[in-house]
N, C-alpha and C positions, 0 to 999 in steps of 0.2 A: 309920555311920562306917567300918566295915570295907569296905562296898561302895565308898564314896568312895575309900578308900585303894587298893583293888584297881583302880578305874577310873584313878586317877592313875598307878599303877604301870604299867598297860597302855598308857596314853598315852605315858609316858616311854620304855617299852621300844619302842613303835612308832616314836617319833621317833628313838631311838638306832639302831634297825635300819634306818630309812629313810636316815639319814645315812650309816650304814656301807655300805648298798647303793649310795648315790650315789658314795661314795668308791671303791667297788670296781667301779663300772660300767666296762665296757671302753671304751677310747678310740675316738673316731671317726677312723679312719685315712684319710690322704690320700696317695696314691701320687704322688711327685714324680719323674717320668721326665725326666731331663735329662742334659746332657753334663758329666760329672765327671772325665773323663780325656781325654787328647789335646790338640791345639793350642788348643782353645777352653775348656779346663777352668776357667780363671780366671773366665770369665763364669758358668759353671754354679755355681761356688762362691759367688759373690756373690749369685746368685739364691737359692741354698739358704739363705744367712744371712738374707736378707730375708723369705723365706717363714717361716722359723722365728721371726723377730721378730714377724711378723703373727700367727702361731699363738699365740705367748706373750702378745700383747696380748689376744687373745680368751680364752685360758685364765686370765689374771689376773683376769678378772671372773666366773669360774665356768664358762667353757666354753660348750657348746651343749647344751641339753636335759639338763642335769645331767651331761654327759660332757666330758672333755677332748679336744682335737684332738691328733692325733699324726701326724707326717710320716714316711713310709716312703720312703727315698731309693733310687732305682733308676737305675743308670748306663746311658745309651744309647750312650756312647762316640762320639757324633757320627755314628751310623749308623742309618739308617731301619729296617733289618731287626732290629737289636739293640733298637731302641725298641719295635717290635711284640712282640718276645720278652719285653721287660720289662712291657708291657701284659698279656700273657698270664699272666705271673707274678703281677701284681697281682690279676688276676681269680681266679687259683687261690687267692690269699690272702683271697678274699671282700671285696676292697676295692671300694667303689662310687664313689669320687671320685678324679679324676686331675688333676694340674697339670703343665703343660709350658710352657717358654718358649724363645725363641731360634729356631733353624733352622726356616724355614717349610716346607722339604721334609720334614723329620721330622714336623712338625705335620700336614702333609697325609697322610702315611702312617698316622699314628696315628688321624687322623680317619676315614679310609677303613676301617681295620681295626675301629674301634669301631662304626661304622655297621653293619657286617656282623654283628659280635658281638651288638649290642643287638637287631637284627632277629631273630636266631635264638635268643636266650637271654633272654627277658623277665624271668626270675627273677634274673639276675645282671648287670643293666644297669649301665653306668658312665657318669658324667657327666664331661666333659672341660672343664676350666677353663684357658684359655690367656692368658698375658701375653707379649708380646714377639715373637710370630711375625707379622710385619708384612705378609705377602702378602694383598692385598685379597680374592682368590678364596675364602679360608677362610670369609668371611662373606658372600660374594656367590654366584657360580655353584656353589661347593661347600658352601654353608651347610648346617648340620645342626642338628636339634633338640637333639642331645646335646653341642653345642659352643658355648661362650661365650668371647668375647674381650673382655678388660677394658682393652685398650690400643688407642688409635687406630691404624688400619692405615696403611701407607705412603702411600697416595694422600691420605688425610685430612691427613697431615703435610705432604705436598708442597704442598697448597693453602695451608697456613700459611706455608711457605717462600715461596710466590708473593707472599703479602701482605708479607712482610719484604723481598723483593727489589724490590718495587714502590716501596719507600721508600728504596732504596739506589742512587742514580744512579751511584756509583762502580763498581758491579758491571756489567761490560760483556761480559766474555769468560769463559765457564764451561767447565771441563774436567770431564768425568764419568769416574770410575773406580770400578769395583764388582767384587765377587766374582762369579764366573761360576756363578750358580745362580738359581733363580726370583726370589728377592727382589732380587738385584742387577740383574737385567734389567728388573724392574718399576720400580726407581728410575730407571734410565736412560730408559726409554720414557716414564714419567710426567713426568720433568723436561722432556723435549723437548716434551711435549704441554701441560703445565699452566703452566710459567713464562712462556711467551710470551703467555698470556692477560692478564697484568698488565704484562709488559715485552716488547712485540713486537720491541724493538730488541736484545734479548739475542742474543749469538752463542755457539753451542756450538763450541768449537775442538778438542774431542777427546772420544772415547767409548771407553774401554778396559774390558775384562773380564780378570780373571786367575783362575787356579785357586784354589779355596777352601782356605785354610789350608796351602798348599804353597809359597808364594813366600817365600824367605828374604832376598832382596835386592830392594828396590823401586827401586834407583838407576836402572835403565833406564827405568822408568815416569816417574820424576821428571824425567829428562832430556827426555823427550817433552813433559811438561807445561811445562817451562821454555821449550822451543823453540816451543811453541804461542802464547806470549804471554798465557796465561790469567792473569786477576787473581783468579779464584776457582776452587776445587776443590770439587765436590759429590760426596760419597761415602756410600754405605750400608754401607761396611765396618764390621766389628765384630771383637772379639777381637784376636788377634795381628796379623791383617791390617791393622787400623787402626793399632795401635801401631807396627808396622814401617814402614807408609806414612808416617806423620807423622815418625817418627825419620829416615827417609831424606830427607824434605823438609827437615828442619832441618839435617841434615848437608850438604846440597847448597846451602843458602842460598836456598831458594825462598821468596820474600816474597809469598805469595799468601794470600788469605782461604780458610779451610776451612769449609764448611758440612757438618756431620756429623750422622748420625742417632744415633751412639753415642759422642760425644766425652767424655761424662761417666762412662763405665764405669770401674770400678776399674782403676787402672794407666794409663789413657789420659792424664789430666792430667800425670802424672809423665813419661810418654814424650814428651809435647808440650814440657814445660818452659817456661822463660821466653820462648823464641822464639815462643810462641803468643799472647803478650799482644796484645790488640786484633785478632788475626787469626783465632783458632779459635772457631767457633760450634757449638753443638749444638742439636738439636731435642729437647725433653723434655716430660714431663707435669708436671714440678716441678723445683725445685732448692733447695738449702738456704737461699738468701738470699731466697726468695719471702716467707716470713713477716716478714722484716726490711723488705722493700720495701712490704709490705702493712700494716706496723705491727700485726702480730698476734704479739707475743712468746710467747704461750702455745703457739703451734704450733711454736716452735723446739725443743720437747722431743724431737720425733721424730729430728731430726738429732743432737741432743746425746746421746740414749740410744743410738742406733745406733752413733755414733762411739765412745762409751765402751765399748760391748760388743764391737765387732768391729774397731775401729781403721780403719774405712772410712767414707766419706761415704754418706749415704742417697741412693740413685739410683732403685731400682725401686719407687716409691711405689704404682704400680698393683697390685703384688702385695699390699700392705697393704689396698688398696681391695677387691681380689678376695677376700681372706680374710674381711674384715668383711662383705661382701655375701653371701658363701656362708653365713656364720654366721647372718645375719639371715634368709636364705631358709630354712634348715633350721628355725629357730625358728618362722617363719611357717607352714611346711608341717607342722611337728610330727613330722618324721621325718629320719633321717640315712641311710636306705637306699632309700626310694622316690624314685628320681632323677627320675621324671616330675613328682611334686609339687614337688620342689626346683627343677627347671627352670621350672615354671610360676610359682613364687614369685619367681624371679629376673627373669622377663620383665616389662619395664616398670618395674623398680625404679629409684627415684631416691634417691641417697645424697649428702647434703651432707657430703662427707668433709673432713678437715683439709687436703686438697690440692685442693679445688675440687669443684664439683657434678658428679657422674657419673650418667649415665643409661644404663641397659641397654635397648636397643631390642628390642621383642618381635618385630618383623618378621624380623630377621636375627641377633639375639643379638650385636650389635656395640655396644660402649660408646662413648660420647662424653664428653669431658672437656676442660679447658683445655689448650692447647698453647703452649709457650713456645719462643721462639728466644732463646738466651742467648749472651753473649760472654765470653771469658776475660779478666778485667781485674784491675787492682790496686784496693785501697781498699774491698773489701767485707768484711763481718763474718766470713763463713765461707769460709776458703780451701779450695781443692780440693786435697786430699792434702798440706796444709801447704806449698804452693808459694809463698805470699804472692801468689797469684793465685786468683780465684774467679769464679763465674758471676754475671753481671748480666743481667737481663731486657732484651732489645731490643724485643721485641713479645710480647704475650700475646693469644692468640686464644681467646675463650670457646668452650666445648664446643658450644654451639648453632650456632656458625658453622663448625664443622668437620664437621658431619654431611652426608653425601652421600645422594642418593636410594637407597632400598633396591634391591638387584639380586639378590634371593633368592627362590627358589620352594621354601619349606621344606616338607618332608614331616613331618607330625606323627604321633605314635603314636595309634592308635585307642583 
C-alpha cells in the first residue's frame, strides 16, 4: 500500500511539474518587421493587428509544441536599410522566424540579406514568411528556400482582373497610375501585357508614375485622367497614396471605375465615401461578405471577432492563413528552431482554410488561393467601415486557376 501511495504521489508530482514546465516554457517568438511609422504606418498597424489576431487564435488552442507564440514588433520606418538593421536585431535576439508585408523593395532587401546570413550562419538561420509583397520576382527569379509568400503575387491577380474585364464590355479605356517603384511598374507593364489577352480592344489612354508616399495633391493627375476620356482607372497604389488619389478623384467629380489592389485597406472605404458606390472595385483574397454569399454563417465569426476587438474590418486574411500554416508546419516538424525542417513541412502543404483552399507550392514557395474582384455597393450585410456600403463579389477565381508556371531555380541547403 505504501508503495502504491508513493507511486501515485510520484505520478501526481510528475504531472504537476510537467504542467508547470509547459506553462513556463519560453514563447516561440516571431519578428514582425514592418512599417509602423511614416506615411504608410496605418497599413503596418492593420497588419500588426491581424498578425496578433492570428497568433491569438493559435494560442487559444494551446499554442505550438506546448508553447505560446509571441510577436516581436520591429519598425523598418519604410526604409530598406532600416529593415535589414531590424533583421540583424532579430537575429541578435535569437529569433528564427520573421514576418513582413507590404513594400516589395523592402522585402527584396530582407530576402537578399537573409540569404547571405543563412549561408554563413547555419546555426542561426531565419525563415522569412511574407504576406502582401506582390512583386512576382520574389518567388520567381529571386526565389529562395528561406522565403515563403502566402498571398498571390501581382501577376496572378492581374490574370484575375483580365477575367473580370473580359466580362465587362463597358470597360473600354483604361488609365494606369502607380507608385514609382518596382511593384507599381510591374502593375503597369503586366496590365498592358495581360489584359489584351482577354480584351484585345482595350485602349490604354494613360500611364503615370508618381513618387512613393510624397504626393500631397493628386489634382494634377486627376485632371490628366479626365482629359484622357478614361472610363476606368487601374492602380496598384496603397496607403495614403491610394486614399489621396481617390479623394482627389471624388473632389474633381471624376466618374470613372476604379480597379484597385488595395481599396479595402483600413481607411480606404472612408476616403472613397458614397461617391464610390458601384464604381470602386478591389482585388482581394477574401472580404467579409463572402461567408454570407456562400451561405456559411459559421465563418462570419472572423469578421465579427476582429471588428469587435479592433474596430476594423478583417482584410488581411492571408496573414491568418500564414500563421496557421506555420503552426501546422512546426507541429509536423517537431521543432520551432530548425527552420530547414519547418520549411520542408510547409512545402506542398494544402490548407482548407476558412477563407478557401490554400496550396503552398514546393517549387517556388508561392501560395495559391481564391482571388475575388469586388464592387462597393449598397445592400450587403457587412458594411465597409460603417459606410452603408460594402463589398460584393463580382467574380471569384479559384486558386487552381490563378497558378502560373514556376519560374524559379531554387538553391536548397545541403
